[in-house]
N, C-alpha and C positions, 0 to 999 in steps of 0.2 A: 437558540441563536445568539452570535456575538456580532458585536460592530470590529469590522474591518479594516484596516486601510488600504484601500482599492476604487479610486475613482470609479471604475468599473461597475462595480459591484461593492455597496458597502458593508455587505453583512455575511456570514456565514453559517452555515449548516453546521454545529457541534453534534455530529453522531456521539453517543451513548454503547453502540456496539461496536464502531469500526474499528479502534486500536488507535486513532491517528491524533486527535487532540485531547482525549481524555484516555488517561490509564483505566483499562477494563482487565478483566479475568482474557485471558489470552484466548480460550475456549471459545468464550463470547467472539471472537472475532470471526474465528476460524469458523462458526456456526452461523454469521452472518452470510458469508459467501455460501455456503452449505446451503442456506436456506434457497438464495436465490437458483443453484442448481436444482433445487426440488419445482421450485415453479416451472424452470425448463422440461425437467423430468414428466412432471406432469403435461405439460403442452403438447409432449410428445405420445404419451400414453395410448398402447394400441388395443389395451383391453381392459376391462372391468379390473382383472388385478393389479393392471400397474397401474391405474386411477388410485385404487384403494391403498397401496403400496404408497404411493406420491401422496397422498390424504393424510395418512396415518402419520408419515416422518416429517411431513410439513407444520403438523398440528406440534409434532413433539418438538420440532426447530424451533419455534414460535412460543413455545414454553419454558426452551430453554434459552432464548434470548431477552426473555423477561426474568429468569431467573437462574442468576450466573451459578446459582450451585449443581444447577441440571445439564451446566451447558458441556460440561466435558462428557458424561456420559450419551448425550445426546448426539454430541458430534462422532465418538467413537460407532454408533448406532446408524449414522448415515452411511459412513466410511464402510463400512463393515456389509455393508447391504450390496454394496458390488453393483453400483447401478451402472448403466449401461446406453445409448442412446443411442436409435435405430440407424445411424447415420453418422460420419463424421463431420466433426465440426473444429473451426477454431477460434478461441477464445481471446481478446484482446483488451488487458486493462489498462486505464489510466493513469499515467504519472500524475503528481506523484503519491496523492491520496487511495487511486484503487488499486495498485499494483498488487498488493494480498489479499484482496476482494477479490479481484481477476486469478486471480492464482488458486485461492481456497474454494472459487467455483469449479473451477474446471477440476482441480483435484478428486472430486467426487467421483468423475466418472473413469471407469477401470481400462476403459480402451479406445482406440481409435481417435481419440482428439489432441490437439497441440494446444499451446497456450505463448503466448507473447506479450510482454508489456509495453508500452511507448515509456520516451527516456527524453529528459531535457540532456543529455551529455553528448558530449559531441565526439567521435570517434573516427579520426580521419582515415585509419585504416578500411573502413567499412561505410560501402554508401548505403543510406535509408531508405529503404524500399518503399516506405510511404511518406508524406511529411503533411502535417495541419495543424493547424491553430486552434487556441482555448480563448476564445475572443475576450473573456469575462477575468482571465487572470491575470496574476503580476507578473507569470510566465509563462507568456504565448506559446512559445513553439515545439510542437513535440516531434520525435523522429521515432522510428522503428526499424530497428537491427534485426537482421536473424542470420544463425550461422550459415545454414541451408536457403542459398536465395529461391528456392523454389517454394516457399513456405506458403507462399501465396497464391503460386499456380495453380491450387486444384479449385472446384467448383463448390465446394461444402459451403453451408450456412457458416456465418462469420456471427458470433455473439461478442458485443461489445459490454465493456463491464465497468459501470460508472458508483459511484457514491450514490450522486443523489443527480434528478434532471431536473434544470430550471427552465429553462427555454428550450432544451434540447440542441444548440445548435453547435456545440461541441463534437455531439455524435453524426450531425448534418454532414459536418465539413468531412470528417476522416471517411464517411460511406462514400462521398462525390472524390475524394483521392482515390478509395480502393477503387472503383467502381471504374474510373478513369484509367487505372493500367492493369487492375485484373478484376475483370468484370464477373456476375455470378448473379444468381436471383434471388437469395434470401438472406436477408441482416434479422438478428435480435438484438435489441437492447434491452441489458438488465441493470437494474438498478435497486438500491435499498428503498430511496424516495423518488415520487414523481410528482414535480409541481406544475407541470407544463399546461399551460392555460388552453381555452377552445382554440384560439388563433394559433399557437405552438403548434397543437395538437395538427390541426391543418394545412399547418407547413411541411409535416412529415409525409402528412398523404399524397401534398404536392411534389414532393420531392419524392416520392416512391410512382408517383405516375409518369415522374417528368424523368426516371432513370431505368422505369421499366423493371422494378424490381418489387419484392416483399420490405416489409419495414415493421418489425412488431414491438412492440414494448412489452417487459415484464417487471412488477416492480413490488417487493414488501407491503409499500405502503403508496397512498393515491391522494392526493388532497389539493388545494389550492391556498396559497401564501398573498400576503399584502405586508410588503415593509415599508416603514414612513420614515422622516427625517434621513441625514447623512452621518456619515462617519468621519471625524477628524480627519486629516490630509496627513498626521506625522504622528508617529508613534513616539512615545518618551524615549530616548536614547539607548537606555537600557532594557526599559519593557520588561524591570521588575519591580514587583509590587510584595515582595515579602516584607516581613515588619523588620523581619533582623532576619543576617545569615549567622552560618554556622560552619566552621572550620571541619573537613572529613578527615578520615581517619585513612588506613593503608591504599595503596594503588597498585593493582595489579596487571599486568597485559601479557593476554594469554593468545596465541596462534592458534588457530585448527587449519591451516591451507593441508594437513597432511588428510584431513578428513575430506575435504571437497575438491569436487573435479573445476579447472579452473581454463579460465579462458585468456589466450596473451595478447589482451589488447591496450593500447594505451589511449588515453584520453588528453583533449586539452582544454584549460578552464577557459573561461572568457578574458584573463588577461593573457591567455598564449602559453599558459605554465602548462608543462606536460608533465602527467604523472605517468610512468611505466609500469605501474603495478597492475597483476592481472587479476580479472573478474573473476567473481563466481561463475561456473560456467549455468548452474540449473534454478538461475534467479530467476528467471524468462525474460530478461533485457535482449536473449541473444536466442530466443524459442526453444524450448521443451516439448517434448512427446510422452506420450501415456507409458509409451514402454521404458522410460527412462524414470517415472518414479517411485521405484521400488529403492533405485540406487539413492536415489536423494534422500527418502523417507530414512535408511539405513545410519548414513552421514548426520543428518538432525537426530537420531538417537541416539548415537554414539557422541554427537558434541553434550546432547544433553546430560548424559553420563557422565562427560568428563567434568561439565562445568559445575555438577550438583556441590562438590567438595567445593566448590569456591564460595557457597553460599555462608553468610555472617550472620544473619540473623532467621527470624519469621517472616519478616515483609520484606521482600526485595520487588524492585522496578527494574525491570528490563525495557531498554529504550532500543527500537531501529532507529535508522539514521535516513531519512530524505525516502527514496524508492527500494530502499535495502529495508522492506519490511517484512514480507511473508518468512525465510529462513528465520530470523530472529525471533517471530509469532511462533512458529512451530517450536525452535528451540526452548522459547520461554515456558513452553505448555508443557513441556519434559521436565522441568525444573522442581517440582512439586507444588505445594498447599502455599498459599500465603503471596503469591504473584501476582503481580501486576504488569500490564504491557502498553507503551504507545510507542510515537514515533515523534523525532523532530521534523518539523515541516517547515517549509519554506511561507507559509500564509501568517503576516503580521497581524495580529486578533488584538484588541484593546482588554488587555485586563482587567477587570472590575470587580473588586471583593463584595461583594452582594451575595444576598440566600436566593435571589431569582435570576440570575444571570451566571452562564455555562464555565468562563473562562474566568475565573478568579485570582490569577497570579502565572507569569509567565519571567521565561529567561530568554536574551536574547544573546546572539554570538555571531561571528563570520562563520560561515559553513565548513569546514575542512577541504572541502573537494572544491571549491572555487570562494575564493576570499572576499570577494564582488558579491557576493549573494549573501542574506542575512538569514539565518535560521534561527528557530524560537524551539521551547518547549514547554507546555503548559502544566498548570495545576500539578507541581512539585511541590508541597509545603515541604516547609524547614522541620526537619528531625520526622517528618513523614513516615520514611523507610529507613531502615538498618543498613541496605546496601543497595548497590545499582550494579547494570548490566548494560555498560554501552556496548551494540554491536556496529560494527564497520564491516563492510564488504571488500575492502581492500585497505592495505596499511596508509599512512598518513606521515607527512615529516611532523616533528615534535614541535614545531611552533604553528601547525594550522590546527594540531589537536590540542594547543594550550587554552586557547579561550574555551573551547567546548567543557573540557576538565574544569577551567575556571565555575564557570555558572554550575557544572553539578555540584563542586565543592561546597558552595555556597548552601546547598540544600542538608550540609553536616550528615552525607552517609557514614556511618562507623569503617564503609572500604566501598572503594569502586574500581569493578573488572572492566577494562576496556578488553574487548574481544576482538580481534582483529579473523576473519573468515579465509584470508588469502595470506599468503608470504611476508616476513619483514620484507622493507622496501630493500635493503641491503645493496645488491647493483641498481636498484630502480630507482635512482636518481630521480629529485624532479629537474627538469631544464625548461629552455626557451624552446618552442617550435621553429 
């Protein structure tokens, strides 16, 4: 855990497997979602053979999560098992922390599944199919867009994916909104951690009875927590705790738009500025289906092959940005040995450099996507890595990218590679709505 600057909840669970706040082996992060998929497969197991396979793979996944040296082998073992569910399922990952977790859970199943992640993005040309609030968050509003407006029209079970359940209020909020517009019979909430109290569990049971639905919870770990004290209301202006900073070396900018299918929609930030650069279609923000997985897999493999030649040492850091986590995580896994992965985040955590505390250092900067939003990355020590790959879904104006680059350059990388998965802004100029 770490102290967080948030009056609604003054603490944050810092996962060692998620790949959000702490750098981890990218296969460890992918395997965390795969482990949740195995819990779901086990829940649906129709015979002893399927049950035994689920247990075998789940035991291997737990070993891979606790032993990063095994994570790559076990992840491929799970994917190659070609698992299928007995019925269609719609997976929804919660932004921003669980976008990759949900995608990696969905990806394990080889057919008849769909995936969508919630987003804080505002896309004027699209209507959010469902909207709800994450009450304890500093960014409460969630939206759900889909290129196919019939995405929720079926009666298949919905699997809601988050990294942790504390009270479960967020899950119940989205279930209520879905049920109001797109009613169905079954919801499954999948999470790495389940800290709900008996009173919270009773609220789940009452909501299920009220709505006339089934709500099940699957988690890798269940327990109880007690948090004492409070978190300071403000983080120091820089949130920087490096003892000293070091200038970085070369800077490369690489565009990968020829490798990925794009979705041509503009977004509007909180100040009304428009970014007309297209999104990557396969992230899950607009919905993806099992039949599209092989195309995305091929794009990721090509991206990894192209970027391997840009590595400048044996210790490489790959950083996703905000909600854009899954594709960077997958590309990071293609770059070879000595690669660590995590992501920038909106979560304002207090860095304290002491042995028993999770977040030891941090850098703060205005988000390139929205200058009114403060972003952070944590636990990247000076001279800890030889090089860095920072992944962006869309191109950003140079003045918006500069603060992030400045924060990275203070870490002393020999080389920083800015990877844009969409096209150069070119004619996609920023303008006021």
